[in-house]
N, C-alpha and C positions, 0 to 999 in steps of 0.2 A: 099630844103626839108622843109615841113611845119609840125610842131609838135603841137599836142593838149595835154596839161598837165591836167590830171584829178587828182584833189587834194582834200583831205578831209578838209584841212584848208587853208584859204587865208586871207590876211589882209582885215579888221582890226582884224581878229581873230589872236590869238597868238599861236606860236608853230613852230617847225622845218619845217614841210611841207609848212607852210605859207611863212616863210622867204625864203626857198629854191625855191619855185615856183615863187615868185615874182622876185627873183634874176635872174632866167633863163629867165623870161619874159622880163626883162629889158636888160640883157647883151648878151643873145644868138643871137639876131638880129645883133649885132656888128660882129658876125662871119658868117653872111649870112644865118641864120636860122630864118624862120618866126615862131612865137610862139603865140598861144592863150591858155587861161587858162579857165577851167571849174570847178569852186568851188562847192563842195558838199553843201555849204550853200544855194544854189539856190533851193534845194529840201528838206531841213531839216524840213520845215514846214509840210511836209506830214507824215503820220504814217509810222512806220518801215515796211520794205519790200516794201510798196508802193513807198517810196522815192527812193529805189534802182531801181525799175522798171522805174520810171520817169527819173531817172538819166541815165539809159541805153538808153532811147529814145533821151535824150538830146545829148548823145555822138554820136548816129547815125546821128543826125541832124548837129551837129557842127564838127564832125570828118570826114564827107563825103569828104571834100576837103583837108583833112590832109593826110600826108604820114605815120605818126607815132602817135600812142596813147600811152602816157607815164603816167602810173598810179603811184601814190605816196604811195599806200599801197595795200596789197593783198586782203583785204576784202571789206571795204565800197565802195571804188572806183575801186578796182582791179577786183572784180567779174563782175560788169557791163561793165568795160573797156575791159576785156578779151572777153566777149560775143559779144560786139559790133565790136571789131577789127576782130573777126573771121568771122562775117557776112559780113563785108565790105572788108575783105581780106586786112586789113591794118597791118603794123608791130606793134606788141604789145611789149612794154618795161615796165619793172616794177622796182620800187625802194623799197628796204627793209631796214628799219631803226630799226627794232626790231621784236621780235617774239610775235605777238599779241595774238596768242592762248595761249602761256605760261603765258603772263601777265594776261589774263582772268582767267586761271586755278588757278593762284596764288591769285588773288584778290577775286574771287567769289567762288572757289571750294576747297580752303584750300590745294592746291598743294604746297609742301615745297621744291621740288627739284630744281636743276639748269635748265637752258634752254637745256643743253646737256642731262640731265636726262629725261626731258620731251619728248624727241623725241621718246623714246621707252616705256615710262611708261603707265600703265593702269590708265586712268583718267576719270573724269566725262564725260558722253556722249556729252554734249554741247562743252566741251573743245576738245573732240575727233573730233567732227564735224568741229570745227574751224581749228584744226590742218590739217585735210584732205583738207579743202577748200584752206588754204593758200599754201599748197604744190601743189595742182592742178594748182592754178593760176601761181605760180612761175615756174612750169614745162612747162606750156603753153607759157610763155613769150619767145620771141626770145633771149632776154638777160635780166639779172638782175643786176642792179647797187646797190652796197652796200657801205656805208661810212667807212668801216673798214675791215681789214683782218679777225678779229674775227667774224663779221657778215657773211662774206663769208663762214667761216667754218660752221656756223649754217645752212646757206642755202644749203650747200652741203649735210648736213644730211637730208634735205628734198627730196633729190634725184635729185637736179639740178647739172649737170656736171660742172666741173671747167671751161671748155671752154665757157660756157654761162655767167660766172660771171665777173664783172668788178668792181674793187675797185677804187672809186673816193672819196677822202676825202672831207668832207664839208668845205666850207670856212666861214670866218666871215668878215663882213663889217668893214670898218674903224670906230672906236669909237669916233674919234675926241678928243676934250678936255673933260676929265671926271671930272675935278675939283681938287682943292687942298684938300688933305686928312683932314687936321686939320680944314679947313673952313667947309667942309661937316660935320665933327663931331660936329662942333658948331651948324650947322643948325638942326641936330637931337638931340641936347642938350645932348651929351655924350662925355666923355673925358677919359675913361678908356681903358682897353684892350677889343678888340671886335673880336669875331669869327662870321663867317657867313656860312650857308649851304643853298643850294637852290635845290628844286626838288619837284616833286609831292609826297604827303604824303602817300606813299604806302609801304608795308612791305619790299621790297628789297632795299629801299633807306637807311635803317639802322639808322634812326633818333633816335630810342630808345637808342642805345648804345652811340651815340653822347651825348645825354642828361645825360647818366650815367657817361660819362667822365668829365662832367663839375665840379662836386664837387672835383674831384682829381686835376683838373687844378686850381681851385680856392684856393686850399691850397697854391699854389705858387703865384697865381695872384688874390688876393682877390677882385679886382675891375672888374674882367672878366665877360663879358656878352655874350650871344649867340643869334644871329638872325637866325630864321628858316623861310625861304621864300618859300611859296607855299601853295597849298590847296590839299585836298584829303581825303579819307575815314578814315585815321588813326589819324586825328586831335584830336578827343576826347580822344583816348588812350594816345597820346603824352602829351596832356595837363594834363591828370591824372597822368602820370609818373612824370611830372614836379612838380605837387603838392605834390606827395608822397615824393619827394626828397627835398621839401621846396625850390624850385627854381622858384616859380611863378614870382618873381621880377627880376630874373636873365636871364630868357629866354623870348624872344619876338617872338610870332607867328604873322607874318605880313600878312599872306594870300598871294594871288597872287598879284604881282606888275607889273605895266607897265615896259617896258624894260628900259626906260630912268631913272625911279626912282630906279629900281634894280641896274643898273650900278653904280649909285651914292652911294647906300648902300654898294656895293662891294668895291668901291674905298675907302670908309670910314673905312673899316675893316682891321684887321691885318693879319688874316689867313682865308683861305677858306678850309672847310673840306667837303668831299663827301664820306661818308661811305657806298657806294653802293655795293650790291652783284651782280649787273647786269648792264652793260652799253654797248651799241653798239659803239658809239663814242660821247663823251659828248661835245656838242657845248658850254655848260656853262663853262666847264673847259677852253676851248680856250679863251672865253671872259674874264674870270678871269685873265688868264695869260697876256692877252693884256692890261688889266687895270693896272696891276702891283701889284698883290696880290699873295703871295705864296700859293701853293696848297698841301694839304694832301689828298690823295684818295687811292683807292684800286687797287691792281694788278690783276684786272679781266677785261674781255671783251676787249674793245678797248682802255682802259686807258693806258696800257703800250706802245701803238703805239704813244702816245703823251707825256707821262711823263717818264723820265728816272730817276730812283731812285737816290736821293741825288745830281742830276745834275740840273734839272729844276723843281723839286718837290719831294715829298716823296710818296712811295707806301707801303701799308700795306695789310695784309689779311683782308677780310671783318669781321667786328665786333671784331677785335683784340683790346680790350680796352687798354692793356698795350702799344702797339705800337702807338695807336692813341694819347694817353696822352703824350708819350715820344716825338714824332716828332712835335706835335702841341706845346708842351711846349718849345722845343728847338727853334722853330721859333718865339714864343712870347718873349723869353728871349734874343735872340741874333740878334741885328739889322744887323750885318755884314752878318750873314747867310741869313737873309731875303733878303738883297740887292743882294746877289749872286744868290739866287734862282729866284728872280724877273727878274734880268738881263737875265739869261738864258731862262726864260720863254718867255720873249718878243722876243728873237731871234727865239725861236721855232715857234711862231705863224706867223712869216713872211712867213712860208711855207704853211700856211692855208688861203690864200686870196681867196675872191670870184672870182677874175679875173683868178686865176690859176684853180680853180674848174670848171669854165665855159669853159675855153680853153680846159681842158681835156675832158669835156663832149662833146664839139663840135668835137674834134678829134675822140672820140668814135662813135659819130653819123655818121661821114663820113665813118668810118669802117663798120658800120651797113648798110649804104646806098649802099656800094659796094658789100656786101656779098649776 
C-alpha cells in the first residue's frame, strides 16, 4: 500500500500536522507502507483559491500511483484531496484534529458558544459555509481518524457514522535529556516560583483568567512570575490586562518559541496551567508531563482522556478562578504533591509513544485495505 499524505503544515513549519506527517513518513515504512508527503507550503505563494486549485493538480500528479490519499484537515488540503481522490478513484482518508469552522466563527464572527452549540447554531454565512464544507469532506471520506474520543463525538455531530470513525491517540517523540531545572533557571536569570502556559493567544485558551489569578497567587508566593508562550490575535488585550493589574514585570509574553527552547522553559517551571475551554487532545500537555512538570487544566474536550483528577494532574472548569488558584497554589506549596503528580504523569505518557501511534495506524490501514 502506498500512501500520499496531504498536509497543511510540514517541517520546518511548526504544528501538530507537521510533526504527525513527518512521523508517519519516517516510521510507517517500517511497517511495510510506502509514504510520500505533499506539503501545502508548495502552493502557498499563490493567491487564495488559486493555491487550492494548483494543490488539487499536484495531488492528481503525485497521487496517481498511490492507493490512499490521507488529508490532514478538512478544508485547505481536505477539499482538493477529496476531489482528486474521487477523480482517480483512490481511497480517501481524513484526519480531524479540531473544528476549524467553529474556530473561525469564534475568532472572526464573535460566536461565543461551544463546539457542540455550534453544530446547530445560526451563524455568520462564512462560518456556515465552512461548517457545510468540513461536513461534506468528512462524510465523503472512507474513514476519519481522530486523536480523541471527544473529537469523535464532534465528528459524529457532522453526520459521520461511528463505523467510519477511528480513534488513534497522537504520540510524542522521546524528549531525551531536557536539562537540570535549577541550571535552566540560572540560564534565564530567574530563581523564584514560575508558572507557564502555552498556546495560541485566542479567546478559548482562557489566558485572561489566568492573568487575573496571578495577584491572588502572589499573595502567598510574592516572587511568582508567569510565562505565556505563544502568539495570536489576543496579545494586545492580554498585555493591556496585565498593565491594568500592574503585572507588567510579573508576566512575560515570549511569543512563539522553537520546540527546543520551549521544552527548556517548561522544564524550568514549577507548574503548567492550561485554562482552555476547548481542546481536542493536547499534545502540549503530554510533552509537559513527559518533561516532569505538574499540570492544571480543564475538564473539557480530550483533556480527561489524559488527565485523571488528583492522580496525574488537576482538572477544573474553564475559567474557574477559585479552583485555578487553589490547585495551582497547592502544587506550588507542596513539593511532595508535585513529585507525586509528576511521577504519575510520566507513567501516563508511556502509553502515548509515536511507535504505538504508528503501529495502530498501520493496523487500521490494513483493515481499510481489506475492506
